[in-house]
C-alpha positions in Angstrom: 9.6 -12.7 28.6 9.4 -16.5 29.1 12.5 -18.4 28.0 11.5 -21.6 26.2 14.5 -22.3 24.0 18.2 -21.9 24.9 21.3 -22.1 22.8 24.1 -23.3 25.0 27.8 -23.7 24.3 29.8 -26.5 26.0 32.9 -28.6 25.5 33.3 -32.3 26.2 36.7 -32.1 27.9 35.7 -31.9 31.5 33.0 -30.8 33.9 31.3 -28.3 31.6 29.8 -31.2 29.7 28.3 -32.7 32.8 27.0 -29.2 33.9 25.4 -28.6 30.5 23.7 -32.0 30.4 22.3 -31.7 33.9 21.0 -28.3 33.1 19.5 -29.4 29.8 17.9 -32.4 31.5 16.3 -30.3 34.2 15.2 -27.7 31.6 13.5 -30.4 29.6 11.4 -31.4 32.6 10.2 -27.7 32.8 9.4 -27.5 29.1 12.5 -25.6 28.1 14.4 -26.9 25.0 18.2 -26.8 24.8 20.3 -26.7 21.7 23.9 -27.6 22.7 26.7 -26.3 20.6 29.8 -28.3 21.3 33.2 -26.6 20.9 36.6 -28.3 21.1 37.2 -32.1 20.7 34.1 -34.0 19.7 32.3 -35.9 22.5 32.9 -39.6 22.8 30.4 -42.1 21.7 29.3 -42.6 25.3 29.0 -38.8 25.9 26.9 -38.6 22.8 24.6 -41.3 24.1 24.2 -39.5 27.4 23.2 -36.3 25.5 20.8 -38.2 23.2 18.9 -39.5 26.2 17.7 -36.0 27.1 14.3 -35.3 25.6 14.3 -32.6 23.0 18.0 -31.8 23.2 19.5 -30.6 19.9 23.2 -31.6 19.6 25.3 -29.5 17.3 29.0 -30.5 17.1 31.7 -28.2 15.8 35.4 -28.9 15.6 36.9 -25.6 16.8 39.7 -24.9 19.2 39.0 -24.0 22.8 40.1 -20.6 24.0 42.6 -21.9 26.6 44.5 -24.0 24.0 47.6 -22.8 22.1 46.9 -20.1 19.4 43.2 -20.8 19.0 42.1 -17.4 17.6 41.6 -18.2 13.9 39.6 -21.2 14.8 37.6 -19.2 17.4 36.7 -16.7 14.7 35.4 -19.5 12.5 33.5 -20.9 15.6 31.9 -17.4 16.0 30.5 -17.5 12.4 29.2 -21.1 13.0 27.5 -20.1 16.3 25.8 -17.0 14.8 24.5 -19.1 12.0 23.2 -21.7 14.5 21.5 -18.9 16.4 19.8 -17.8 13.2 18.6 -21.3 12.5 17.3 -22.3 16.0 16.0 -18.8 17.0 16.6 -19.2 20.8 15.1 -16.9 23.4 18.5 -16.8 25.1 22.1 -17.7 24.6 23.9 -19.4 27.5 27.7 -19.5 27.0 30.1 -21.8 28.9 33.0 -20.1 27.2 34.1 -16.5 27.2 35.3 -15.4 23.8 31.9 -15.9 22.2 30.3 -13.4 24.6 31.3 -10.4 22.4 29.7 -11.8 19.2 26.8 -9.7 17.8 24.1 -12.0 19.2 20.4 -11.3 18.6 19.3 -13.0 21.8 20.4 -11.9 25.3 23.5 -13.6 26.6 24.3 -15.2 29.9 27.9 -16.5 30.7 28.9 -19.0 33.3 32.5 -18.7 34.4 33.6 -22.2 35.3 37.4 -21.5 35.4 39.9 -19.3 33.7 43.6 -19.5 32.8 44.7 -16.5 34.8 43.3 -17.9 38.1 44.4 -21.4 37.2 48.0 -20.2 36.6 48.1 -18.4 40.0 46.9 -21.4 41.9 49.0 -24.0 40.1 52.3 -22.0 39.5 52.1 -19.4 42.2 52.6 -16.6 39.7 50.7 -14.5 37.1 50.3 -15.8 33.6 52.9 -14.5 31.1 52.4 -12.1 28.2 51.5 -15.1 25.9 48.1 -15.0 27.6 47.4 -11.3 27.1 45.1 -11.8 24.2 43.3 -14.5 26.1 42.7 -12.0 28.9 41.4 -9.4 26.5 39.0 -11.8 24.9 37.7 -13.0 28.2 37.2 -9.5 29.4 35.4 -8.5 26.2 33.1 -11.5 26.5 32.2 -11.1 30.2 31.6 -7.3 29.8 29.2 -7.9 26.8 27.0 -10.4 28.7 23.8 -9.3 30.3 24.4 -11.6 33.2 27.3 -13.6 34.5 27.2 -16.6 36.9 29.9 -18.6 38.7 29.5 -21.8 40.7 31.2 -20.5 43.8 31.9 -17.1 45.4 35.6 -17.9 45.1 35.4 -18.3 41.3 33.3 -15.1 41.0 35.9 -13.2 43.0 38.6 -14.4 40.7 36.7 -13.3 37.6 36.1 -9.8 39.1 39.7 -9.5 40.1 41.1 -10.4 36.7 38.6 -9.1 34.3 37.0 -6.1 36.0 33.7 -5.4 37.9 30.7 -7.6 36.9 27.8 -5.8 38.5 25.2 -8.2 37.1 26.9 -11.4 38.4 25.9 -13.9 41.0 26.8 -17.3 42.4 24.8 -20.3 41.2 26.2 -23.6 42.6 26.3 -26.7 40.3 24.1 -29.7 41.0 24.1 -33.5 40.3 21.2 -35.9 40.4 21.5 -38.1 43.4 19.4 -40.8 41.7 22.2 -41.5 39.2 24.6 -42.7 42.0 24.7 -45.7 44.4 26.0 -46.0 47.9 28.1 -49.2 48.2 28.8 -51.8 49.2 32.2 -50.2 49.9 35.6 -51.8 49.3 39.0 -51.1 50.6 39.8 -48.6 47.9 40.8 -45.0 47.5 39.6 -43.2 44.3 40.8 -40.1 42.6 38.9 -38.9 39.5 39.1 -36.1 37.0 41.5 -34.8 34.4 44.7 -36.5 35.6 46.7 -34.6 33.0 45.7 -31.2 34.5 48.3 -30.3 37.3 45.5 -28.4 39.0 43.9 -31.7 40.0 47.2 -32.7 41.8 46.8 -36.3 40.9 50.6 -36.6 40.8 50.6 -36.1 44.6 48.0 -38.8 45.1 50.1 -41.1 42.9 53.2 -40.5 45.1 51.3 -41.1 48.3 49.7 -44.3 46.9 53.0 -46.1 47.3 52.8 -45.8 51.1 49.2 -46.6 51.7 47.8 -50.0 52.7 44.9 -49.8 50.2 45.1 -49.5 46.5 44.5 -46.1 44.9 42.5 -46.0 41.6 42.6 -43.0 39.3 39.6 -42.6 36.9 40.1 -40.0 34.2 42.2 -39.2 31.2 46.0 -39.0 31.6 46.4 -37.1 28.3 45.0 -33.7 27.6 43.8 -32.0 24.4 47.1 -30.2 23.8 49.4 -33.1 24.5 49.6 -32.8 28.3 50.3 -36.2 30.0 50.7 -37.7 33.4 52.3 -41.2 33.8 51.1 -42.9 37.0 53.7 -45.0 38.8 51.9 -46.3 41.9 48.1 -45.7 41.5 46.0 -47.9 39.2 45.1 -45.9 36.0 41.5 -46.7 35.0 41.5 -44.2 32.2 38.4 -42.3 31.1 35.3 -44.2 32.1 31.8 -44.2 30.6 29.2 -43.0 33.0 27.9 -46.4 34.1 31.4 -47.6 34.9 32.2 -44.4 36.8 29.1 -44.9 38.9 30.3 -48.4 39.8 33.8 -47.2 40.8 32.3 -44.4 42.9 29.9 -46.8 44.6 32.8 -49.2 45.5 35.3 -46.6 46.7 35.4 -45.9 50.5 37.5 -42.8 50.2 37.8 -40.1 47.4 41.0 -38.1 47.4 41.0 -34.7 45.6 43.8 -32.5 46.9 43.2 -30.0 44.1 45.3 -26.9 43.8 42.5 -25.2 41.9 38.9 -26.3 41.8 36.2 -23.6 41.0 33.5 -26.1 42.1 34.5 -29.7 41.8 31.8 -32.0 40.2 34.0 -35.0 40.7 34.0 -34.5 44.5 30.2 -33.9 44.3 29.8 -37.3 42.5 31.9 -38.9 45.2 29.9 -37.3 47.9 26.7 -38.5 46.4 28.2 -42.0 46.5 28.9 -41.6 50.2 32.7 -41.6 49.8 34.7 -40.0 52.6 36.2 -36.9 51.1 39.8 -35.7 51.5 40.1 -32.4 49.6 42.7 -29.7 49.1 42.3 -26.9 51.6 41.4 -24.1 49.2 38.6 -21.5 49.5 36.3 -23.0 47.0 36.4 -26.5 48.6 35.6 -25.0 52.0 32.8 -23.0 50.5 31.2 -26.0 48.8 31.7 -28.7 51.5 31.9 -27.0 54.9 32.1 -29.8 57.4 31.3 -32.5 54.8 35.0 -33.2 54.0 38.5 -33.4 55.5 41.0 -30.9 54.2 44.8 -31.0 53.7 47.3 -28.4 52.4 47.3 -29.4 48.7 51.1 -29.5 48.4 51.7 -31.5 51.5 52.2 -35.2 50.7 52.7 -36.1 54.4 49.4 -34.4 55.4 47.6 -36.2 52.6 49.0 -39.6 53.6 48.1 -39.0 57.2 44.5 -38.0 56.4 44.0 -41.0 54.1 45.7 -43.4 56.5 43.6 -42.3 59.5 40.4 -42.9 57.5 41.7 -46.3 56.3 42.5 -47.5 59.8 39.3 -46.2 61.4 36.1 -47.7 59.9 33.8 -45.7 62.2 35.4 -42.4 61.2 35.3 -43.4 57.6 31.6 -44.2 57.6 30.8 -41.0 59.5 32.8 -39.0 57.0 30.9 -40.7 54.1 27.6 -39.8 55.7 28.6 -36.2 56.2 29.7 -36.0 52.6 26.4 -37.5 51.4 24.4 -35.1 53.5 26.2 -32.1 52.1 26.2 -33.4 48.5 22.4 -33.8 48.6 22.0 -30.1 48.9 23.4 -29.5 45.4 20.5 -30.6 43.2 20.2 -29.9 39.4 16.6 -28.8 40.0 17.8 -26.0 42.2 20.5 -25.1 39.8 18.0 -25.0 36.9 15.5 -22.9 38.8 18.2 -20.3 39.6 19.4 -20.2 36.0 15.8 -19.8 34.7 15.4 -16.8 37.0 18.7 -15.4 35.7 17.5 -15.9 32.2 14.3 -14.1 32.8 16.2 -11.1 34.2 18.6 -11.1 31.3 15.7 -11.3 28.8 14.1 -8.1 30.1 17.2 -6.1 30.9 17.3 -3.6 28.1 19.5 -3.5 25.1 22.5 -5.8 24.3 25.8 -4.8 26.0 27.8 -4.8 22.8 28.9 -1.3 23.6 30.6 -2.5 26.7 32.4 -5.2 24.7 33.7 -2.5 22.3 34.8 -0.4 25.2 36.7 -3.3 26.8 38.3 -4.1 23.5 39.4 -0.5 23.1 40.8 -0.3 26.6 42.5 -3.7 26.2 
């Protein structure tokens, strides 16, 4: 079966939005239409403009809670009804979910899920302990969704291992790295500046450590990204310059100007922000976690993500050594160029084709998982 129309869920809170638009853009070039069903807070005006530039993209915006927010289940039930009605109207060949709870809905089309992150692995990485019983229903719903999908993908082996460990074996799963279009980014001229970007309010991004270190560095540190999350999470920066959330063109300019990008994340299933920095030839200083090593190999420097002295030392060495800084930027760019949206799209289309011919829906597995949960 040839997949020509895809119904895809996404949210506009973080990297899932970027992932979905890159995939839809590459699909459009191959004659595949995407209908994007947006869950969570509505996309900004700039985010909508980015989506509307994609030929043939259908944008459908809901106002439903995300599954990792507080007590979302009544809203998620409403979202399920909305999604099924949307499927009935657009008649996709395949449903691609970037959330988990929707996986156990009685879809007519075959379902593929991409696991970008999850609360249980996030909690382990950030807090060093298992999530509490308040997350038991979340775990059950994620397990049901994953077990009902015909295929599951994750952007790194590290993330896939986390999904299998927390939610059970996923025999039809594979790793498909994310990609970004290099043509969207510029390389310089560079300025004496360190940049951190992403959801500053999310403790997994560890921007608070970058902020503390900024007070002791000879260069200014800029932070691009929201300091307030969808559930009221906040981070007040004391030493770094808060740029706030930037539209795509402004972000490209900041990345082009930054000589160094600092991302000492505690948890990063892939790291699209680091990829964008690499495509802008920034020298990368990353948290030494398995997913970062997997993605970047020798294209970055690594520091223990809770060690402020190590982060300061790594940044200071690059600041004081222009040759090392330029070499690090070239290595980051070379590695970043291997992660193209065209490769990502080709792998997903192959996965779709497998899912489309892989027998009956797995709703029986979802029911089994619910019973066992």
